[in-house]
MINU-552057 format. One record per residue (C-alpha): residue number from 1; x, y, z. Coordinates in pm, 1 decimal. Each point is the difference from the previous one (the first is absolute). Example, Ala and Ser with C-alpha at 12.3 -4.5 7.8 and 13.67 -1.06 7.14 Angstrom:
// residues 2
+-----+----------+----------+----------+
: num :       xx :       yy :       zz :
+-----+----------+----------+----------+
:   1 :   1230.0 :   -450.0 :    780.0 :
:   2 :    137.0 :    344.0 :    -66.0 :
+-----+----------+----------+----------+
// end
This chain:
// residues 240
+-----+----------+----------+----------+
: num :       xx :       yy :       zz :
+-----+----------+----------+----------+
:   1 :   1437.9 :   -958.5 :    454.0 :
:   2 :     83.4 :   -302.2 :    217.5 :
:   3 :     61.4 :    219.6 :    303.2 :
:   4 :   -319.3 :    198.8 :    -67.2 :
:   5 :   -226.0 :   -305.7 :    -36.0 :
:   6 :    143.0 :   -227.3 :    266.8 :
:   7 :    172.9 :    245.8 :    231.9 :
:   8 :   -224.1 :    307.9 :      3.9 :
:   9 :   -348.7 :   -100.2 :   -119.7 :
:  10 :    -71.4 :   -235.5 :    294.3 :
:  11 :     65.9 :    278.7 :    250.2 :
:  12 :   -196.8 :    252.3 :   -204.3 :
:  13 :   -295.9 :   -240.3 :     -7.6 :
:  14 :     26.3 :    -60.2 :    375.3 :
:  15 :     25.5 :    374.6 :     72.7 :
:  16 :   -311.7 :     67.9 :   -209.7 :
:  17 :   -179.8 :   -281.5 :    180.8 :
:  18 :     80.2 :    132.1 :    348.6 :
:  19 :    -55.1 :    366.6 :    -89.5 :
:  20 :   -330.1 :    -85.2 :   -168.6 :
:  21 :   -124.0 :   -199.0 :    298.1 :
:  22 :     87.2 :    280.6 :    240.3 :
:  23 :   -163.4 :    262.4 :   -220.8 :
:  24 :   -309.2 :   -212.5 :    -58.1 :
:  25 :    -41.8 :    -75.7 :    368.6 :
:  26 :     40.8 :    362.6 :     97.3 :
:  27 :   -206.3 :    173.8 :   -267.4 :
:  28 :   -230.5 :   -264.5 :   -146.2 :
:  29 :   -108.5 :   -233.4 :    280.9 :
:  30 :   -354.5 :    -22.4 :   -132.3 :
:  31 :    131.9 :    -91.1 :   -344.5 :
:  32 :    208.1 :   -288.4 :    136.4 :
:  33 :   -243.2 :   -260.1 :   -134.6 :
:  34 :    -66.0 :   -214.8 :   -305.0 :
:  35 :   -283.0 :    237.1 :    -97.9 :
:  36 :   -218.1 :   -309.8 :    -12.5 :
:  37 :   -253.4 :    -21.2 :   -281.5 :
:  38 :   -183.5 :   -299.9 :    143.4 :
:  39 :   -314.7 :    207.6 :     32.7 :
:  40 :    -16.7 :     17.4 :   -383.3 :
:  41 :     65.8 :   -369.6 :    -68.6 :
:  42 :     78.4 :   -288.9 :    232.4 :
:  43 :    -56.2 :   -328.5 :   -185.3 :
:  44 :    308.6 :     13.9 :   -221.4 :
:  45 :    199.5 :    171.2 :    272.9 :
:  46 :    -63.8 :   -295.9 :    232.9 :
:  47 :    205.8 :   -214.7 :   -240.4 :
:  48 :    257.2 :    249.3 :   -125.0 :
:  49 :    104.3 :    148.2 :    334.2 :
:  50 :     82.5 :   -328.4 :    182.8 :
:  51 :    184.9 :   -131.8 :   -307.4 :
:  52 :    213.6 :    312.6 :    -15.8 :
:  53 :     65.9 :     32.8 :    372.7 :
:  54 :     82.4 :   -365.5 :     68.1 :
:  55 :    204.4 :    -23.9 :   -319.4 :
:  56 :    206.6 :    311.7 :     69.1 :
:  57 :     57.2 :   -113.4 :    359.4 :
:  58 :    163.5 :   -323.8 :   -118.9 :
:  59 :    195.4 :    191.8 :   -265.6 :
:  60 :    140.0 :    235.8 :    265.8 :
:  61 :     89.6 :   -286.6 :    233.0 :
:  62 :    178.2 :   -175.9 :   -286.4 :
:  63 :    201.7 :    312.6 :    -78.3 :
:  64 :     95.4 :     51.1 :    363.8 :
:  65 :    122.4 :   -358.5 :     29.3 :
:  66 :    182.2 :      6.2 :   -332.5 :
:  67 :    177.0 :    330.5 :     59.4 :
:  68 :     68.0 :      4.6 :    371.5 :
:  69 :     46.9 :   -364.6 :     99.9 :
:  70 :    356.1 :   -100.1 :    -96.6 :
:  71 :     47.3 :   -316.7 :   -200.2 :
:  72 :    219.8 :   -143.4 :    276.8 :
:  73 :   -298.9 :      9.8 :    236.2 :
:  74 :   -226.6 :   -206.2 :   -224.5 :
:  75 :    287.1 :   -239.8 :    -75.1 :
:  76 :     47.9 :    -54.6 :    372.3 :
:  77 :   -366.8 :    -98.1 :     20.9 :
:  78 :     53.9 :   -263.8 :   -268.5 :
:  79 :   -162.9 :    198.6 :   -281.8 :
:  80 :    238.0 :    -15.5 :   -294.8 :
:  81 :     -4.8 :    243.4 :   -291.2 :
:  82 :   -200.6 :   -229.2 :   -230.5 :
:  83 :   -273.9 :    -50.3 :    258.9 :
:  84 :     -9.8 :    372.4 :     72.8 :
:  85 :    -17.3 :     73.7 :   -373.8 :
:  86 :   -297.9 :   -232.7 :    -50.4 :
:  87 :   -183.6 :    142.5 :    299.8 :
:  88 :     69.8 :    354.2 :   -118.0 :
:  89 :    -98.0 :    -80.7 :   -357.8 :
:  90 :   -331.5 :   -172.6 :     66.0 :
:  91 :    -97.7 :    179.8 :    318.8 :
:  92 :    103.4 :    341.8 :   -127.8 :
:  93 :   -167.7 :    -50.1 :   -336.5 :
:  94 :   -324.1 :   -114.7 :    163.2 :
:  95 :     -1.4 :    302.0 :    232.5 :
:  96 :     78.0 :    227.3 :   -295.5 :
:  97 :   -283.2 :   -143.7 :   -209.3 :
:  98 :   -251.5 :     47.4 :    282.8 :
:  99 :    120.9 :    358.0 :     51.4 :
: 100 :    -18.2 :     84.9 :   -370.3 :
: 101 :   -350.9 :   -146.9 :    -27.3 :
: 102 :   -105.5 :    208.9 :    298.4 :
: 103 :    145.9 :    317.6 :   -152.7 :
: 104 :   -161.5 :    -68.9 :   -339.0 :
: 105 :   -338.2 :    -56.7 :    165.6 :
: 106 :     39.1 :    325.5 :    193.2 :
: 107 :     88.8 :    186.1 :   -320.6 :
: 108 :   -291.2 :   -162.0 :   -187.1 :
: 109 :   -233.9 :    100.3 :    280.9 :
: 110 :    120.7 :    359.0 :     -6.7 :
: 111 :    -31.9 :     24.2 :   -377.3 :
: 112 :   -344.7 :   -158.0 :    -33.4 :
: 113 :   -173.8 :    152.7 :    302.9 :
: 114 :    -75.8 :    365.5 :    -67.6 :
: 115 :     -5.6 :    129.6 :    362.4 :
: 116 :    322.0 :   -186.9 :     80.4 :
: 117 :    164.8 :    130.5 :   -318.0 :
: 118 :    -94.1 :    358.0 :     86.8 :
: 119 :    166.0 :    -48.8 :    339.0 :
: 120 :    323.1 :   -118.8 :   -166.7 :
: 121 :    277.8 :    260.4 :     -8.9 :
: 122 :    307.7 :     33.5 :   -219.6 :
: 123 :    194.5 :    -94.0 :    308.4 :
: 124 :   -190.7 :   -330.2 :     17.9 :
: 125 :     70.2 :    -77.3 :   -365.7 :
: 126 :    374.3 :     58.8 :     41.1 :
: 127 :      0.8 :   -220.4 :    310.1 :
: 128 :   -165.5 :   -285.4 :   -187.8 :
: 129 :    249.4 :     29.5 :   -286.8 :
: 130 :    306.2 :    -21.2 :    226.0 :
: 131 :   -152.4 :   -266.5 :    225.5 :
: 132 :   -100.9 :   -224.4 :   -288.3 :
: 133 :    329.4 :     66.6 :   -178.0 :
: 134 :    207.1 :    -95.3 :    304.8 :
: 135 :   -186.2 :   -329.9 :     48.3 :
: 136 :      6.9 :    -98.7 :   -367.8 :
: 137 :    367.6 :     87.7 :    -43.3 :
: 138 :     91.1 :   -212.3 :    300.1 :
: 139 :   -199.4 :   -295.9 :   -130.5 :
: 140 :    142.9 :     24.8 :   -351.9 :
: 141 :    354.4 :     33.0 :    132.6 :
: 142 :    -51.3 :   -309.1 :    214.9 :
: 143 :   -156.4 :   -203.6 :   -280.2 :
: 144 :    286.7 :     82.8 :   -235.3 :
: 145 :    236.7 :   -190.6 :    228.6 :
: 146 :   -182.9 :   -323.3 :     80.0 :
: 147 :    255.2 :   -261.0 :   -104.1 :
: 148 :    227.0 :   -157.9 :    259.8 :
: 149 :     27.4 :    219.4 :    307.9 :
: 150 :   -111.7 :    308.2 :   -192.4 :
: 151 :    162.7 :    335.4 :     59.4 :
: 152 :    136.3 :     16.7 :    354.1 :
: 153 :    -85.1 :    357.7 :     94.1 :
: 154 :     94.8 :    -77.3 :    360.2 :
: 155 :    365.3 :     28.5 :   -102.3 :
: 156 :    -40.5 :    340.7 :   -164.5 :
: 157 :   -320.2 :    193.5 :     69.3 :
: 158 :    -32.3 :   -133.7 :    355.2 :
: 159 :    345.1 :    112.5 :    122.0 :
: 160 :    -49.9 :    335.9 :   -176.0 :
: 161 :   -335.1 :     51.7 :    177.4 :
: 162 :    149.6 :    -87.3 :    338.7 :
: 163 :    297.8 :    226.2 :    -59.3 :
: 164 :   -235.8 :    298.2 :    -21.4 :
: 165 :    -61.7 :    -27.0 :    374.2 :
: 166 :    370.1 :     43.7 :     70.8 :
: 167 :     -2.7 :    327.5 :   -198.6 :
: 168 :    267.2 :   -150.6 :   -223.1 :
: 169 :   -189.5 :   -132.7 :   -305.8 :
: 170 :    184.6 :   -273.9 :   -185.4 :
: 171 :    -93.3 :    130.5 :   -346.7 :
: 172 :    239.2 :   -238.6 :   -171.2 :
: 173 :   -231.0 :   -289.0 :     84.8 :
: 174 :   -256.0 :    138.0 :   -244.6 :
: 175 :    233.2 :     24.5 :   -300.4 :
: 176 :    -71.2 :   -341.8 :   -150.7 :
: 177 :   -361.0 :    -35.4 :    113.4 :
: 178 :   -239.4 :    -81.1 :   -289.7 :
: 179 :   -170.6 :    306.4 :   -147.3 :
: 180 :   -354.3 :    -98.3 :     97.6 :
: 181 :    100.9 :    -40.8 :    361.7 :
: 182 :    157.3 :    345.3 :    -10.5 :
: 183 :   -311.4 :    157.4 :   -151.3 :
: 184 :   -214.2 :   -183.5 :    256.5 :
: 185 :    214.5 :    141.7 :    281.6 :
: 186 :    -16.4 :    356.4 :   -135.2 :
: 187 :   -379.6 :    -12.8 :    -44.7 :
: 188 :    -29.5 :   -145.1 :    350.5 :
: 189 :    199.8 :    286.2 :    150.5 :
: 190 :   -213.0 :    256.7 :   -182.8 :
: 191 :   -311.3 :   -175.8 :    131.2 :
: 192 :    135.1 :     17.9 :    355.7 :
: 193 :     51.1 :    375.2 :    -41.6 :
: 194 :   -358.0 :     35.8 :   -127.1 :
: 195 :   -164.7 :   -180.0 :    292.7 :
: 196 :    -68.3 :    302.9 :    228.1 :
: 197 :   -150.1 :    198.8 :   -287.0 :
: 198 :   -248.8 :   -267.6 :   -111.6 :
: 199 :   -273.0 :   -212.1 :    153.1 :
: 200 :    270.1 :   -259.9 :     76.4 :
: 201 :     77.7 :    206.8 :    310.0 :
: 202 :   -275.4 :   -188.2 :    180.4 :
: 203 :    239.3 :   -294.3 :     48.6 :
: 204 :    155.6 :    202.5 :    281.9 :
: 205 :   -331.6 :     27.9 :    180.9 :
: 206 :    -73.9 :   -371.1 :     25.4 :
: 207 :   -177.4 :    -66.9 :    333.2 :
: 208 :    286.5 :   -205.5 :    141.6 :
: 209 :    -81.3 :    123.6 :    350.6 :
: 210 :   -322.8 :   -200.7 :    -13.6 :
: 211 :    209.6 :   -315.5 :     41.1 :
: 212 :    123.3 :    114.7 :    339.8 :
: 213 :   -295.2 :    184.6 :    150.0 :
: 214 :   -194.8 :   -155.0 :    291.5 :
: 215 :   -303.3 :   -209.4 :    -75.1 :
: 216 :   -333.6 :    177.1 :     -6.8 :
: 217 :   -243.3 :   -194.5 :    215.5 :
: 218 :   -367.5 :     15.4 :    -89.6 :
: 219 :   -257.5 :   -111.8 :    259.8 :
: 220 :   -364.9 :    -63.5 :    -62.1 :
: 221 :   -262.6 :    150.5 :    225.0 :
: 222 :   -316.5 :   -149.7 :    132.8 :
: 223 :   -285.5 :    108.9 :   -231.2 :
: 224 :   -185.1 :    116.6 :    308.9 :
: 225 :    278.9 :    247.9 :     67.1 :
: 226 :    -10.9 :    164.6 :   -342.8 :
: 227 :    -55.0 :    371.6 :      6.1 :
: 228 :    121.4 :    256.3 :    254.0 :
: 229 :    130.1 :   -155.0 :    319.6 :
: 230 :   -129.2 :    144.2 :    326.9 :
: 231 :    250.6 :    195.3 :    199.1 :
: 232 :    141.0 :   -179.7 :    300.6 :
: 233 :    190.8 :    138.7 :    291.9 :
: 234 :    329.0 :   -148.3 :    110.0 :
: 235 :    217.9 :   -265.2 :   -164.5 :
: 236 :   -119.5 :   -276.1 :   -229.2 :
: 237 :    135.4 :   -352.9 :     20.0 :
: 238 :    182.8 :   -121.5 :   -310.4 :
: 239 :    -92.2 :   -331.9 :   -156.5 :
: 240 :   -344.5 :    -21.8 :    152.3 :
+-----+----------+----------+----------+
// end
């Protein structure tokens, strides 16, 4: 079971993620959206959507730092384990609370607004269950180890996660990990595998290119020149 969960499941989840993205991009380009329901209701969505998106962004950043930044790196920057634990505890919990509130508001909106509820699929319901479960399990696991320096997952889960990239998973690191952390990791991997097959796929279509495109320059025109411009022969001077 140890080899299956910590040696095989991560690669299975990654394979399903990549295969799903390729399939979705090739055969369902027009379905690669959030299937927005803003047209049915926007007031509650204007609160729920930012809370969820900003919250989950900080949650993801926290996981990336915790799993893939070695403890020796933060120690070299003068951040000891106790300081890191406090930052992770309070910062991670705050981000988790905001994310959970956003998800609950989105679920409430879907359940109480008839047109939005009719547009909700079984796929959406399963996504919400795993997404909410992953966040709550992570928060509960963290809050169960608040005394002292807490549970130092950077000595167990972190090295295991990094070992996956060497194609030589260090499954032994996960043997003595607390149960809730293990369940949180398994649910997280299942959620990763589900991404291409749910509305979460839209995270891969974020308009990042907008940050690097040239500026669009808008120039006003003299009111007297509004309407069709007369045709002129030859070149026109620029800036006049």
